[in-house]
C-alpha positions in Angstrom: 90.8 85.2 114.3 92.4 82.4 112.4 93.0 82.3 108.6 89.8 81.2 106.8 91.5 79.5 103.9 95.0 78.8 102.5 94.9 79.7 98.9 98.4 78.2 98.4 97.4 74.8 99.6 94.5 74.6 97.1 95.3 73.4 93.6 93.5 76.2 91.9 94.8 78.8 94.3 98.4 77.4 93.9 98.1 77.8 90.1 97.0 81.4 90.5 99.8 82.1 93.0 102.4 80.9 90.5 101.1 83.3 87.9 100.8 86.1 90.5 104.4 85.5 91.4 105.4 85.6 87.8 103.8 89.0 87.5 105.6 90.2 90.6 108.9 89.0 89.1 108.2 91.1 85.9 107.7 94.1 88.1 110.8 93.5 90.1 112.9 93.3 86.9 111.5 96.6 85.6 113.3 99.9 85.7 111.3 101.1 88.7 113.5 101.2 91.8 112.8 98.4 94.2 112.5 100.9 97.1 109.7 102.7 95.3 107.9 99.4 94.6 108.0 98.5 98.3 106.9 101.9 99.4 103.9 101.8 97.0 103.0 98.3 98.1 103.3 99.2 101.7 101.1 102.3 101.4 98.3 100.5 99.5 98.5 97.7 102.0 98.2 100.1 104.9 95.1 101.7 103.3 93.5 98.3 102.7 94.2 97.1 106.3 96.2 94.1 105.0 98.4 93.0 107.9 99.9 90.2 105.9 101.0 92.5 103.1 102.2 95.3 105.4 104.3 92.7 107.2 105.7 91.4 103.9 106.5 94.8 102.4 108.0 96.3 105.5 110.3 93.3 105.9 111.3 93.1 102.2 112.0 96.8 102.2 114.1 96.6 105.3 116.0 93.6 103.9 116.7 95.7 100.8 118.2 98.5 102.9 115.2 100.8 103.4 115.5 102.8 106.6 113.3 102.4 109.6 112.5 106.2 109.6 111.2 106.0 106.0 109.2 102.9 106.7 107.6 104.5 109.8 106.7 107.6 107.8 105.0 106.0 104.8 101.6 106.4 106.3 102.2 110.1 106.7 104.4 110.7 103.6 102.7 114.1 102.9 103.8 115.4 106.3 107.4 114.0 105.9 110.6 115.3 104.5 112.2 111.9 103.7 110.7 111.1 100.4 111.8 112.5 97.0 109.3 114.2 94.7 109.3 111.1 92.5 108.5 108.9 95.5 105.7 111.3 96.5 104.2 111.1 93.0 104.3 107.3 93.3 102.7 107.3 96.7 100.0 109.7 95.6 99.2 107.3 92.7 99.2 104.4 95.1 96.7 106.2 97.4 94.4 107.5 94.6 94.5 104.2 92.7 93.7 102.3 95.9 90.9 104.6 97.1 88.9 104.6 93.8 85.6 104.6 95.5 86.5 107.6 97.6 87.3 109.8 94.7 84.8 110.1 91.9 87.6 110.9 89.4 89.9 108.1 90.4 93.5 109.2 89.9 93.7 113.0 89.6 95.2 114.8 86.6 97.6 116.5 89.0 98.9 113.2 90.4 99.1 111.7 86.8 101.1 114.7 85.7 103.6 114.3 88.6 103.9 110.6 87.8 104.6 111.4 84.1 107.1 114.1 85.1 109.2 111.6 87.1 108.7 108.2 85.4 109.3 107.1 81.8 106.7 104.9 80.0 108.1 101.6 81.3 108.2 102.8 84.9 104.7 104.3 84.6 103.4 101.0 83.3 105.1 99.3 86.2 103.6 101.7 88.7 100.1 101.2 87.3 100.3 97.4 87.2 101.9 97.4 90.7 99.0 99.4 92.2 96.5 97.0 90.6 98.5 93.9 91.7 99.0 95.0 95.3 95.3 95.9 95.6 94.4 92.4 94.4 96.9 90.8 96.8 95.5 92.9 99.7 92.0 91.8 98.9 92.9 88.1 98.7 94.7 88.2 102.0 92.0 90.3 103.8 89.1 88.1 102.5 90.9 84.9 103.7 92.1 86.5 107.0 95.8 86.1 106.4 97.7 87.6 109.4 100.9 89.6 109.6 103.8 88.8 111.8 105.4 85.6 110.5 106.7 86.7 107.1 110.5 86.4 106.5 112.2 88.3 103.7 112.4 86.3 100.5 109.6 83.9 101.6 107.2 84.7 98.8 109.8 84.4 96.1 111.1 81.1 97.5 107.6 79.6 97.8 106.4 80.7 94.4 109.5 81.3 92.3 
């Protein structure tokens, strides 16, 4: 199936993409480790079935030094020993914040407590915004049928920076 629409070639879509990239830059400049940001983005993208975003975040994480083992185990992080307790809290937030319709309470108090145990206010704000932003990106890419496979590390920043 081919892509339905290229948001970045449309004037309105391009203006949105520039602002979206600006938000992503704010997140990257936060105190939340880049590896955690990529793992969270990858997990939400896996849940949402977004091949384009899975491709992007696997490659960006690998380019930043993330190991293949950890990238392969993100989907099964609960059954893995390679993630810190802080990373597990972030991944739980990513899952619960992505699967809002699956859990009538949204993010559980237990997950929220773990996030607050490991992350300061700025990092928590970054995590919350990151989960919202990656879910928005996933939806845009899935709706327009953007495919994974052709992304190169740094491509998004270069195109929208």
